[in-house]
N, C-alpha and C positions, 0 to 999 in steps of 0.2 A: 390449775389454780393461778399460776403465774401468768399464763397466757390470757386468762380472763382479766386479771388485774391490769396487765400491760395494754390489752385491747381497750379497756375502759379509759385508761390514762391517755392513750392516743386520741380517743374520741373527745375527751375533755379538752384536749389541746388543739382540736380541729384537724387532727391528722386522721381523716376519715378512712382513707384507703388502708393505712397501716392498722388502724383499729379493727376494721372489718376482717382483714387478713388474719390477725391474731385470734380473733374470736372464731373464725372459720376453722383455723387449725385446732383450737381447743375442742371443737365439736368432733373433728376427725380423729383426734388422739384418744378421746374418751367419749365414744358414741352414746353412752348411756348416762352422761352427765347432765342432769336437769339444769344445773347452774349455768353450764356452758351454752346450752340451747336457749335458755331464758335470755341470757345476756346478748347472744347473737341475734335472736329474734327481735328483741327490743331495739337493738342498734339498727337492724335493717328497716324496722318500722319508721325510724327517725331519718335514716340516711340512705336507705337502699330502695330497691324496686318493691312495690306493694306485693306482687305475686310471690317474690322470694321471701318476703317477711311473713306472709301468711303460711307458707309451707313450713318455715322454721318454727313459727309460733305454735302451729298445730302439733309439731313434734314435741315441743316443750310442754304443751298441755297434756299430751299422752304420758310423758315421763313424770310429770308432777301436777296432777289434776287438783290437788287440795292445798297447794302452797304456791304463793306468788300471784297476787291479783292482777299485776300489770299486764301479763300476756293476754289475759282474757279481756281486759279493757281495750288493748290494742286490736285484738281480733274483732271486738264489737264495732270498732271504727272502720276496719279495713274490709270486712266481708261484705259482698254485694247482696247476699241472701239476707233479707231483713229478719226472718225468723231465726236463722243461725246466729246472726249478729246479736240479737236480743238475748239468745240463750247464753252466749259468751259473756255478755254484760251482766246477766243475772248471776253467773258463776263468780265473776269478779266482785260483784256487790256482796255476795254471800261470804267470800273470803275477807272482804273489808269488815263486814259485820262481826266475823269471828275475831278479827284483830281488836276491834273496839271492845268486844265482850271480855277480852283478856288483857285489858288495861293499856292498849296503845292509844295514847291521847291524840296523836295525829290522824288516827283513823276516822275521826268524826269529820274532819275537813274532806277527806277522800270520799266518805260516804255521801256527803252532799253532792259532789260532782257526779258520782256514780248513779245516784238516784235520778238526777236531772238527765243524765245521758240516756238512761233506760227509758224514762218518760218520753224523751224526744224521739227515740227509736220507735216506740210503740205508736206514737202519734203519726209518725212518718210512714208506717207500714200498714196501718189498719185500714180496711176498706170502709168501715164506719167508725168514726171517732167515739161514738157512744159505747162501742163494744170494749174500749180500753179506758174510758174516761174515769171509772171508779179506781182502777189500778193506778192510773197516772196521778189522780188526786192524792191517793195514799202515798205514792212515792214522793210527791212534792211536799207533802206534809212532813214526811220523814226527813227530807232534805233540809227543810227549815228548822226542824228540831235539832238536826246534827250541827248546823252552822247558821245561827240566826243573823250573822253579820253579812251573809252573802245575799246579793240581789238576784242571783241566778235562778233560784226556785220560783220567785215571783215572776220573772221574765218568762220562764217556761209555763207557768200557770196562765199568764196572759195569752200565750200562744194557744194553749188548750181551750181557753174560753172563746177565743176568736173562732176556732174550728167548730165550737159548739154553737156559734151564733149568739153568744152572750157578751155583746160588745161593752155594755156598761161595766160588767165585772172584769172584763179584760182591761179596760181603761183604769179601773181602780187598782188592779194588780200592778200595772205599769207605774202608776203614781207611787205606790208603796215601794216598788223596786228603786225608783229614782230617789225617793226619800232616803233609803238605806245608802245608796251610792253617794248622795250629797253629804249625808252625815259622816260617812267614812272619809270623804275629802276634807270636810270641815274639821273633823277630829285631827287629821294629819296637819292641816294648816294651823290649827290652834297650837299644836305642839311646837311647830316651827315658830309661831309668833311668840310663844313663851320663851323659846331659846333666844330670839332676837331681843326680848325685853331683858333677859339676863345679861346679854352682851352689852346692852345700853347701860345697865347698872354698873358693869365692870368698867365701862368707859368713864362713868361719873366718878368712880373711885380714883 
């Protein structure tokens, strides 16, 4: 446990070699520790060689297939086999849904990204887009329901409509995504403007 903590602390301080060494040692000392293999696999995914990360993440998935969505999302991004990658992303999404169902408020934001990631993988690997179009539509609807403030589902929807040859609908989805993006920036700017107004009031005093 201490090696996992120290490894993560090293990584947080950009001491990558030291961090990876500690996590590697943790796996060697307790070969059946799912926490150690999880931590080491995710660290390799961020800082190491992809092939090494895949091997370690697969071991982590064997040790703990029903806990820890991160390893499956990483595998979904790293695997070259499109079907295997989509299978891993599905498992990651299932674990996120489980978290959401049990009261994890942050899980909804994660669900949005996971749904979009899976839809993109399906679009990228399908021989015929219509074969996956219904599932992608469903995933992107779930993504919007999970996080209505995110423009990502609409951007993915635009990509799907382009592949389907439905250019007018693609353009409309892009316009809606840009509106969400602009509204987010405007909301942030408005808050800053209010702060500036408060500062001006203080100066008048």
